[in-house]
Every structure is written in C-alpha cells, then in structure tokens.
N, C-alpha and C positions, 0 to 999 in steps of 0.2 A: 495634474496637480493632485487629484483624488488618489491616484495610484501611489504616489510618493507619500501622501499623508497616511494612507493605510499601511504601507510598508514600514514606515518609521514608527507608527503606533505598534505594529506587530513586534518590531525589534525592541521597543521600550517595554513591552509586556513580556519579553522573554524568548521570542522566536530566535532559534539558533541555526537553522538549516541553510547555511550560506550557499552550499552547492545547489540546492533546489532552486533558490532564487536565481542563480546564475544560468541554469540550464532550462528553466521554465519557459516554454514557447510563448505563453501568454504575456510574459514580461519583456520579451526581446525588443519590442518597439520602444522600450524605455532606455535601452543601452546607449543610444546616441545623445541622451540628455545629460547635461552637466550634473544634475542632481543624482544621477545613477552612480557615478564614481563616489560621490560624497556618502551616499547611502551604504554602498558596499564597504567603504572605509570605516564608517561608523560601526557596522556589524563586526568587521574584522577586529577592531580595537576592543569591542565588548567581549568577543570570543577569546582574545588573548588574555584578558583578565580572568574570565570564567574558567578557561582551560589551562591555567597555570600548572595544575597538577595532573593533567591528562597524560595518558600514554601517547606521546606525540607520534611515534612510529606507527602504532596501530591506528590512531586517529586518521593519519594521512592515508594509510592503506585502505581503510574503510571508506574514506571520502572518494577515492578513485573507483572503488567497487560500486559505490552509490551512483556515480556518474555513468559508469558502464551500464548499470541496471536500468536507470531511468531514461537515459537518452534514447536507447534503442526502442524502449516501450513508447516513448513519445512519437517516434517515427511510425511505429506500428499503428498506434491509435489514430494518427492523422489520416491514414489510409482506411482503417477499419470502420471508422465512424461515418463515412459517407454512405449515401443511399445504396449505391452499387459499387462496392470496393473492387479494386483490381486484384483478382485472385493470385496472379503470377507475382505481383509486387508483394502481396501479403506473405506468400510462401517464401519469397526471397528474404524478406526482412525476418520472417519467422525462423529461418535456418540460422541466420546470423545471431538472433536472440538466443537460440538454443545453445550455440557455441559459447557465447559470452556467459550465459547462465551456468554452464558446466564448469567453466574456468573459475567463476566467482564462487560457486559452491565448494570447490576444492579448497579455496583460500579460507572461506568462512568456517568450513568443517574443521580445519586445522586449528583455527582460533577457539572454536567451541570445545573441541576435544581436549585441548591443552589448558585452556583457562576458564572454561565455562561461559555462561551467558553474561557478558560484561555490561555493567550498568553505565548510565550516562556520566557518572562520576569518574569513570575510567576512560571512556572513549567519546564522551560528549553525546548530546541528544541525537545528532545526525548519525554518528557511528553506531549507537544503540539501535536506531531505526533500521540501519543497513543490515544488521544481523537478521532482523525480522523479514525484511524484503527478500533477501536471498533465500531464506527457508520458505517463505510464502510462494516463491516462484520455482521451488525445487519439485522433484518427483515425489509421489506419495510416500515411498519408503523412507526418504530422508525427513519428510515432515513428521512421519510417525516416530522416527528415531529421536528427534529433537523437541517434539511437543511436550513431553514430560519436563524437560529441562526449562522450557519457556514458561510452563505453568509455575514451576518452583521460583523462577526469576521474578514473575509477577508478584508472588507472595512476599518475596524478599525485597521488592521495590526496585528490581534491576531490569524490568521489562514493562512495557505498556499494556494495560488490560485490554484496550481497544484493539491493539495489534494482535494480541492473543486471540481475540474473538474472530478475527479474519482467518487465522490459521485453523482454529477449531472448526469453523464453518467449511473451509475448503477440504479439510481432512474428512469431515462427516460426509460430504457430498461424494467425494472420491471413493469412500467406502460403501456407498449406496445407501447412506442414511440422510435424513433431513437435516438441514442446517439449523443452528440455534438462534443466531442474531440477524439473519437476513442480509448478510454482507456480500453475498455472492449473486451475481446476475449472469444471464446468458442470452444468446440470440436465437430466436426461433428460425430455423433454416427455411421453413416454408413461408412464413410471413415476413421474415427479415426484421422482426421487431424484438427489442430487448424486453426481458421479463425478469422478475425476481425468482431465483431458484427455490425449490420446495423447502419449507421450514416447518418446524414443530410449533404448535400452539400460536398461530398468527395473532390471536386476540391480545396476547401479552408480550408481543415482540418489542414494543416500544419500552416497556418496563425493563426487559432484559438488556436492551441496548443502553438505556440510561444507567444501569448498574455498572457498565464497563466504560462509560464515558462517550458513547456514540449518540448522534442525533437521532431524530425520529425517522421512521421508515419513509414518511412523506418527503422529508428533506433529502434523504439519500436517493430515493427514486427520482426526484427532480433533477439531481446532478447527473443521473444516468439517462435522462430524457425518457423516463418510464412513467406512465400514468398510474398513480397508486390509489386504489380504492380497496379497503380491507375486505368488504363483503364480496366484491367481484373477484378478488384474489382467492378467497376461500372456495368460491364456486368453481374456479378454474384450476384449483390445486390438483385434483385427480388427473387431469389431462397433463399438467406440468410434470407431475411425478412420472407419468409414462414417458415423457420426452427425455427425462434424465435417468430412467431405469432405477428409480428409487424403490428400495425393498418395502413391502407392506409392513 
C-alpha cells in the first residue's frame, strides 16, 4: 500500500520515467497486484497529454535505448554488490554490457550530431535522461567530445545540471584530476569496500552539490552503503588519490 501511495504521489508531482518504473527490480514484486496496471495506465494517460508535441519516433527509440542501458546494469549490480561477487559472471555480463553500450552510443551520437542535445520538450524527460546515460557510460574520448554540448544544453535548459555534474566528475577522474561533486565512488580491491573517489575541496562539496540539485554527501554515501565522515575522508584522501592515480 505504501509503495503504490508513493508511486502515485510521484506521478502526481510530475514523474515521467515510465520505463524505469517497469524495469526497476525493486518494484517487480508489485507487478502481480491489480493496482500495478492502474498505476501504469494512469502514468501512460498523463504522458500522452504531456507528450502531445514530442518527437514520437525519437522518443520511442530513446525509450528502447534506456531499457537496454538500465536492464543490463541492473543485472550487473545484482552480482557486483554481494560480498564475494562471481568474477566469471561479472565478466560475462560486462562483455554484454560493452556490446550494448557500443550500439547505443552509435545511435545517440547520430542524434546528437544531427540535432544537438534535445530537451525534454522534444523527447520527454526520460528521452532527455537517456542521452545523458549513454554518454555517461561511454569511453572518455566521447565524453570529452560531448561535454561542451551538454554544458551548453544545461545553460539553455535542455539538460539537467545534476546529470552534467556526474559527467563532469567522471571525465575529471578519467583525466587524472579530482572530481568536483563527489558523485563517483569505487571499490577498494584490497578491502573490498566502497569509497568516494578523490574530490576537490571536500569541506564545500555539499554547497557545490546543492547548486546543481544534488543531495548531501551523507545522503549519497548512504545509498552506496558507504560510511561518510568528512574529517575521516580528508585524512584518507592522500591514500585514495594513490589508489586512483590522481595527479598532484
């Protein structure tokens, strides 16, 4: 009852990502309930009204890409998050993920190169987020190529500032620099524990996160099952920098 209460409240407040609801593993136990069909139909009707002027062809294509991107990652995380993950299974799922990512990247690059970073007024909120997800999961060279386009899209209201923060952080770390918003975490191979990757000026990270619409570091760390203590993090930062080969 609580699940459907919150789902319907989210829909009433403007939630549009119908594909995410349908493939989310946490919600699969609700699929057999009568209210599930009613909830999905409610969201579909709302989306039909909101999306009357959307590019339907692109919206449908991006919905399929979103499903491909998220389903395989759900499978990967189900194996990865256990205490002693099955390496062979991880490698197998990882190869499938790489193949799907490559195909999705080709499709999204064609959209971006021909039409630019499309806002949710053209492809809907889910379609807009899909552009971000595919670039977020791409190799560094493609992230570097489309990062300026995404920055401009945020300025023009066609991309989400919080999503941009994730790309900015991932690019920075891949280039050997510290992240800005603390959005990236990694697993220590020796201790098998997750930690927040190196960031600049940890004292003010919550202020930077708030500016782009992200919650606090404590909230984010809790979702990642990471114990967050600012002073402890600062003390451990030099060692974390060595783990990730961050430039001085």
